[in-house]
N, C-alpha and C positions, 0 to 999 in steps of 0.2 A: 292153167290149173297144171300143177303136177300131179302127173300119174306114174299108177304103180306097177299097171297091166295095161297092154294091149287094149285097142276100143274092141268093144263089141258089138254086135246088132242091136243092143238095146241104147248105146252109146250112137249110134249112126242112126237110128230112128230120133233120138232126142235133138241132133242136132239139127236133122231134117224138118223135125215139127218147129223150133227155133228160128231157123231160116225161112219157113213159109211164114209166122207168125208176123216177124219181122217185116216181111215183104208186103204182107197183107196190110200193116200199120201204115207204111211208107206211103202204100197205095190209098191209102182214107185220108191221107195228107195230114198224120202224126210228123213230130222231131221230135230229139233230143228224149228219145224214149229206148229204152231197152227189153227185148225179150225175154219171158223168163217164165216159170213154172211155182206155183203159188200152190200148196194144197190140191195137187195132184190137176189146176188147172190151169189154160195158156192164159197169161195175162200182160199187159205192156206197161212196164212203170217207168215212171218219168225220171229221168236222170239226175234231178234233184232230189228224187226220193231214196235212189240208192247211193247216190257219191257224199264220204264222207262222215260214212256210219259204221260203226263196228259190229259185226255178227258173231257173237263169242258162241261158242259151243262147246258143253260140259266135255269133258274127256270120258267121263264115267255113265254120261248117257246114252240114249238111247239112241240117236242119231248117229255121235261116233262109232258106235259099234257096230251100228249096219254098214258104215263106212267101211270101218276096218275090215270086214266078216268080207264085205261085196269085191273090195281090190285085193282083199289076198293079202294083207300086210298082218306082220306078225303085230300080237297084242301086247305090247310090252310093259301095259301096266298091272298086268295079270301075274 
């Protein structure tokens, strides 16, 4: 992932949680998965479901605007 700002405390917490989820999945006997967050919940996503698909984000949408604001990037679209 390309970052526009240095990591902050929230980034550290998220990375720690993803690492814990990955270890728990491995200890539970799962393989070929990735840990992630969906709607604020920790999930284990099968790699087959994550690979080969594009996630399109609307440049004028709420998600993109939150990303621009949280990373401190200029909003060139406005």
